[in-house]
N, C-alpha and C positions, 0 to 999 in steps of 0.2 A: 223293350219294345215288344208288342203282342201281334201276332198274325190271326186274324178272324177270316175264315173261309165260310163264305156265306151262298145259299143255294139259288135257283132260278129266280130273278126278278121278275121278268116277263112284263114290264111296265108297271109294277104295282110300287109306285113311287111312295106313297104314304107309308106303306109297311116298311119300305127300306129305311126312311127316316125314323120311324119307331124304333126299328131294330139296331140301328146306330146310337140311339138315345140308350137304349137298354144296355149295350155293352160299352157305353161311355166311350165311343171311339174318339181317339185323338189324332187327327191326320198329321200333326207334327211329329207323333212317337210311334203311333201305331201303323198295321199294314192292312187291307182287305185283299183278299183273294174272291174273286167271283168267278162262279162256274158256268158261265154263258148263259144264252138266252136273257140277255138283258131286255130284249124287247118282245112285243107283240103279245096280244089278247088281251093284255091289261090295260087300265084306263089311262096311262099316262107315260108311255115309252119315251116322248120327247123330253120330260123331266129327268127320266132315269138316266138318259144318255148325257143330258147336260150335267148333271149332279157327278156321274162318274168321272166324265172327262175333266170336270174343274178339280178332282181331288188329286189330279196328276199323278206323282210317282207314288202317292199313298194307295192306290187302288191298281190291281192287276186284274185283269179280265182276259179269259180264254174265250174264243167264238163258239157260240152254240148254231145250232140248224136255224132257228128263227132270225139270230144275227144275219147268217149268211142270206137268209131269204130275203131280208130286207135290203140288203146290198145288191142281191141280183135285180129284185124288183125296179130299184133305183136306177138301173142300168137298162131297163126294159126287157130282161128275161124272166122267165117263169109267169107264175099266174097268181093272181089273187085270191086266197083262200077264204073261205067262209070262216069267219071269226077273226082275220086279221085286222088290227088297230093300228097301222102304220101311218095313215094318211097325215097326222100332226107332225110327224118327221118329215115325210115327203115334200110337205107344204111350209115347212119351217123356213124362215129367212136364213137361217143358219145351217141348213140341211147339208150343204156340201162340206162345210167344215166338220160337222159331226159325222158323216158318213166316211170321209177321209181318214178320221181318227179311229173310227170302228175298223175299216179296213186294216190298219195297222196292229191291230192287237193280235195275240198268239193263238195258235191252237193247241199248244202244250206249254206248259212252265214247270220247272223243276228247280226245288231249293232244298238241298240236304236230303232227307230220306223221302220228302213229299213230291208227289208228281200230279199234277192237276191237269184235266181235260173235261171237256164237257160231257161226253157221253162213255166212251171206252177206249181201249188199246186191244188191238188183236193179239191172240195168244202166242204168236210166232215172234212178236217183237220184244226185245229186250228194252230196257230204259233208255239206253243210248240210242237204240234203232228208233225208238219211239221219237226222240227229239230230233233226230236227223230228217224223220219222215215229215214231222211237222214243219220243220224248217223249209224242206221242198215246197210244200204248198203255201206256207207264208209269202216264200219267194214270188209264187205266182200271183199272189192275190195282192201284192205290193207293188209288182212291176208295171211298168207303163202299159203292157197290154193286158192288164187284168180283165178287160171286158171280154177276151177270148176264153178264158176259164168260166165265167159266168154263164157264157152262151152254151156250154157244155156241161154244167156242173150237175143239173138234175140227172137221176137215173140211179137204178139199183145195180148195175152191172159194170164191171166183174163184182162176183160176191165174195171172192177170196183174194188174198194176198199172193204175189208172185213176185219174187225180186227182178223178174224179165220185164215186167210191165214198163211200158214207157208213156209219156204224153199223157192227155186228158185222161185215159184210163188209168193209170197209175195215179194221179191225183185225185181222181173219183174215190178210189178206193180208200186212199188216205183220208180225206175229208170225210167220207161217210162213216169210217170207223170212230173218227174223233167226234163226230156231231150227231151220229145216229144210231148207233150200236147199242142194243140190249142183248139180244141172244145169238149165238154163233153154235156151230157144230163142233164137234172135238177136233175137225180138221180145220176150222178157222173159217168156214164159210159163214156169212153174215146172213141173218134173217131180219127182215125190216118191218114185217105186218103184225106181228104178235107184240102187244104193249102190256099185257097183263103181269101180275107179281110171279115171282119163281113159284113154280108148282102149277101153274095153269097153263104153261107153254106146251105145244104140241111135242109129241115124242121125238127125240133125237136132236133137240135143242138144249143149250145149258146156258145160264147168265155168263156172259163172257169172262167174269171175274171168276168162275167156277170151273172153268176148262182145265183138266189135270195138265199139269207142266207148263202152265202159263209162264212165259218168261220174265215178264214184268213184276213177278211177286216179291221180288226184294224191296221194291218201294212201296210207300204208302198212297195208294190211289185217291185223289180228291175228285169227285164226279157230281153231276147233277143230272137233267134229262128224264131221269125214269121215276116220276111221282107215284106210282103204284109200288116202287120198291120202298118209298119211304126213309125215315133216318136209318143209317148203318153207321155205327161209330166204333168200329172193332179192328184189332191188328193191323192188317196192310189195306184196309177200306174205309174211306169216309163218303157216304152218299148223303147229299143235302137237299135233293128236290122233295119238299114234304109238302107240296101242293098248295102253296100261298094262293096260287090263282083261282083254285077250286074251293076256297073257304079254308083250307088247312092252315098252315102254319108257314112263316119265313123263318129260316133256321141257320144259327152260325154256330161253328165248331172253333174255340179257341186252340190252335195247332198245338201250342207247348204243353198243355195239361188235357187236352180233349174235353174242355168244359163245354156244355151246350146251352145255347142260349135261343130263344126262339118267341117271336110274337103272333098272336092268332090273327088271321086274315080274313077281310070280308069275302063272302062269295061274289066272283065278278060275274055280271050278267052280259054275256057276250052278245054283240049287235045281230040282228036278223039280217039274212042275205040270201 
C-alpha cells in the first residue's frame, strides 16, 4: 500500500483525475491524504466532493478554510466572497448528504511520523496537544448544536493560544490555527493578513514552522493552504499547495519515499462579481 498526500484541490476536478492517473492510484490498495480546501474558486467543487466521498476509506481529508466557509454559508452564516464558486454544491440535489459528509471530516490526522493539517500548528502545541485540540473542535462541528459554532466561527481574535480559553473563543483559536495560519510571532501570536512567501513578511513575524522551539517538530507536518510557499519536501515538513487554481501544478508526494508527482493545471478564470 502507498499513501499519496495531495495539495489543495479547490474544485479542480479534472486536474485531480489527471493526477490520480499519473500516480496510477488503486483505491483497493492505496490511500489518498488530502490537505483540505477541497472546494471553492475552481470550476467543479461539486464533482470533487462527490469523487472524494465515493472513495470512502481510500481517501482521508482534513478541513480547510474554504471547506468551513462552505459549511457556514450552507447554514446561513458568513457572507459570499468575490470568487466563490459554491452554488453548484448548494443547489445540488445531494447537497445535504455531501455537506453532512464534509462536516464529519477531521481537522488533523496522524499516522506514524506524519501529521496532516490544512494550514499549521501553533508552536506551543505538541503532537498530542494538536490531536486533542483537533478533537475538541471536531466534536463541536459534529454535534447536534454545530450551527452555534458556525454562527460565531468568523473572526481573528483571540490571536494566541491560552489553555484557560473556553467556549467559542477556544474553538476559534483552534480552528484558525488549523485552517488559516501562515505567520506567527515567536510568542505564538497569529497574523492573518500577510500571504506572501517567507522573506516578504513584516518584521517580527515568522513562518509558523520556523518558530524556534516549536513543540511539534518531532513529527513530519503535511500541509497545504499556502500557495506562495510552493512545494517543500524536506525533513519534517511537506507543503503541497503548488497553486493549481492559479495555473500552477497539482502535486502529490508518496509518503513512503517522498517521490513527487505533479500535473500542470490550467489558469482558472474566476467569475466577476
